[in-house]
N, C-alpha and C positions, 0 to 999 in steps of 0.2 A: 397680706401686705401689712407691715407694721405701721402703726399710727405715726404721723408726723407731728412735730411740736406745733402748737397753735399759739400765736401771740394773744395775750390777754385781751387786747383790743378787739379781737375777732370772735370772742366767746359770745354765744347767744343761747336762747332756750330751745333751739330746734333739735338738740340731741344730747345724749349722755356720754358718747364715746369721744372724749377729748383727751389730749395729752399736753401737759404744760411743764415747763421748767422754770422754777421760781426761787426767789429768796424769801424766806419767812421773815418779814420785817417786824411784826409785832404780834403778840399772842396775849389774850386776856380772858378770864372767866367772868361770867355775870351771874348774879345771885338773886335768890328770892327776896322780895321786899319784906315779906312777913317772917321769913326764916332765913336770915342773912348767912347762915352757915351752909345752906343748901345751894350747890352749884346747879344752875339751870342749863348751862351750855358753855361752849368755848367759841371765841371769835379770833380770827387772824387776819392780818393784812399781808397779801402776797404781791411780789414785785417781779416782773420779767426783765429780760435783757434790754428792752427798750424803755424801761422805767415806768411802764404802765402798771397800775395797781388795781387790785380787786380784793374785796372782802370775802372771807371763807367762814362758814359756820359749821360747827360740830354739835349735834344734838347731845343732850345729857346721856342718853343710853349708848352713845358711841365714843364718849370721852376716854373710856378705859382702852378702847381699841386703837385710837389715834393720838391721844394726848401725849404719850411718851415720846413720839417721834416728831410731833409738830412743835418745834422749839425755835425761839428767836435766833436769827443768825444762821439757820440751817439752809442749805441749798437742796431742793427736792425736785424729783420728777413725780408728778401727780397725774393719775389716770382714773377715768370712770367716776364721774360726779354729776350732780344735777346743777344746772344753771338756772337761777331764778331771777325775777325782777328785784332790783335793789331798792326796796321800799323801807319805810320805817322812819321813826323820828330822828334817830342818830345813825347816819350812814358813815361807814369807815372810809369810803372813797366816793368819787364822782362817777365811777363806772356805772352804766345803766343796769348792769347785772351783778349778781353775787353768786358765789359757789356754795353749794351745800353738800357736805360729805354724806355718802350713803354706805351701806354695809359692804358693798363690793368695791369701794374706792381703794386704789392701790397707791402707795407712796414708797419711794426709795431715795436714798441719798444720791445726789448728782454732783457733777463738776461745779466748781465755783463759777459765778458770773462776774467777770471783771468790771471794775469801775461802777459799782452799783451801791447806792446809799439806802440805808434803811429809812432815812428821813425824807419828808416831802415838805420842805419849808415854804411857808406862805409869806410874801412880803407884807409888811404892815400897811402900806398904802392900799394894797389890794384888799386886805381884810376890811379896812375902814370904808372902802368904797362899795361894799356889798349891800344890796337892798334886801336880799333874803339871807337870813342867818340862822344858826342853831340847827342845821340839818346835816352838815358834813364835818367830820373831825379834821383838824388842821394841826400842823407842827409849827412851832414858833421858836425864834432864837433872838435873844437880845440881852442888853446889860441892864441889871436892876439899878435904878438910880434914885428911887425915893417913893414916897406915897403922896396922894392928894395933889394939890397945886404946887408945883415947883418951877424954878427957872429952867426953860428948855436949853440944854447944852447943845442939842442937835435938832434936827428938823421934825422927826416923826416919833411920837410916843403913843403908847396904847395902854389902857388899863387892863390889868390881869388879876382876877379875883381867885384866890385859892381857898379851898375848904378842906375839911377832914384832916388827915395826917399830912397832907402836902403843905399846909400853912405852917404847921409845927416844924417840919423838916427845913423849910426855907428860912423860917425865923431863927432857928438854931444855927444854921450855917452862916447867915448874914451877921448875926450877933457875934460869932466867934471868928469871922474872917478878918484878918489883920494884914493881908498881903496884897490888897489891890481890889480891882473891880470884880463884881460877881456876874458871871455870864450864865444865863439860864436857857436851857433848851427843853422845851416842853413838847412831848409827843401826844398826839390824839387828844387835842384840846377842843373845847366847844366855843362858839361865838354866841354872844348874847346882845340883844338890843333893848335898851331901857331909856325911855324919854328921848328917843331919837339918837342915843349915843351907843356906839358899838364897843364892846369889850370882849375879852376872852376869859375863860375860866376852865378849871379842870373838869373832866367828866367823872362820873361816879366810879367806874370800874377800869376804864382803859388808860387813863393818863399816866405817863411816867415822866419824871423830871430829872434833869441832869444839871449839876452845878459845877462849873469850872473843871469839867472832866476833859483834860487836854488830850487824852487818848482817843477822843471822838473828833474826827477830822473837822467837822463843822465848827465846833467850839474853838479848836486850835486855829483854824483859818480866821475866824472872827477876831480872836485876840491879836493875831498878826496884823490885821487890818486897822487896829486901833492905834492912834497916834500916841507915842510915848507912854505905852502901857505901864512900863516899870515905874514911871513917875506919878501915876494916878493914885489918888488917895483911896483907902479902902472904902467900901460902901457903908455909909452911916446915915442914919436918919435921926437927927436930934434938933430940938427946939424949933420944930416946924409948926406953924399955926395955921389951922384951917381957916379959909376966908369966911366960912359961915358960922364960926364959933370962936370962942376964946381959948379953946382947949389946946394945950401944948402936946404935940404928937411926938412920942419917943420911939425908939427902936422896938419896944414891946408891942406897939400897934402895927408895926411895919408889914407883916405878911398878909394882912387882910386885903389890901389893895396894893399890888405892885405896879410900878411904872417901868416899862421896859423900853430902853433906849435902842433904837434900831437903825439909824441912818447909815452907819458904817456898813452893816450887813447888806443894806439895799444896794450900795455901790458895788460890793463884791458880787451879789446875786445878778445884778444887771449886766455885769461884765461877762458872766458865764452863760447867760441865757438871752433869748430875744424877748424878754418880758416887756422892755420898752423899745 
């Protein structure tokens, strides 16, 4: 008798004979700390028709076998894999288990799953209310409005620290953007808590940023929900003075700490879910 599809929520470590139909949401490699050119493995986030998410791991020796077909945006049927406890410092999902590909794992292209998003956006109030942070990746969406202490135009803001190439990319975009607000969607971000204050930052290998990409439904819907978007000024950060110093902050300082404006999205999110 052929295997039936199992919802991701029902996967557990009791067996290897599973069959799932999923969207490949995100894929990333991770590298050796001492030899950054050496790929140690591949990770992916898989989503089923109910929106449940699970992380999948491909060991270094199996990347050549599975890496070509495990692509973002692909819909796949996957069979025969290990299900392990979802442990570790940086988990891709809140699922109690994760998938590990083995040599006999089988994948094939499947039918598309309708009305399924690659993103799993976290409301800012929810992020800021968490007592435990820095263990599960999150996706965020908001308008970049400045750095440091600024006047709140809306209700909820959060600090977002970017490093490595992400800061350079955002800096360049913001500096050259002359057409209105900058909307940032960040996937697989980390949360940090310092001196009792929660912020978000990019992860070393997994994070991907999208700026004003209106072909992404979430960004397009966010912009539609903004009041008089066409009349809003471009995002600029000039002549802002930090309260703790006399230094004038210019756009060149901007990407180190971004402030993301989020209240409009909260309203949209709450209308579509039972979050509140």
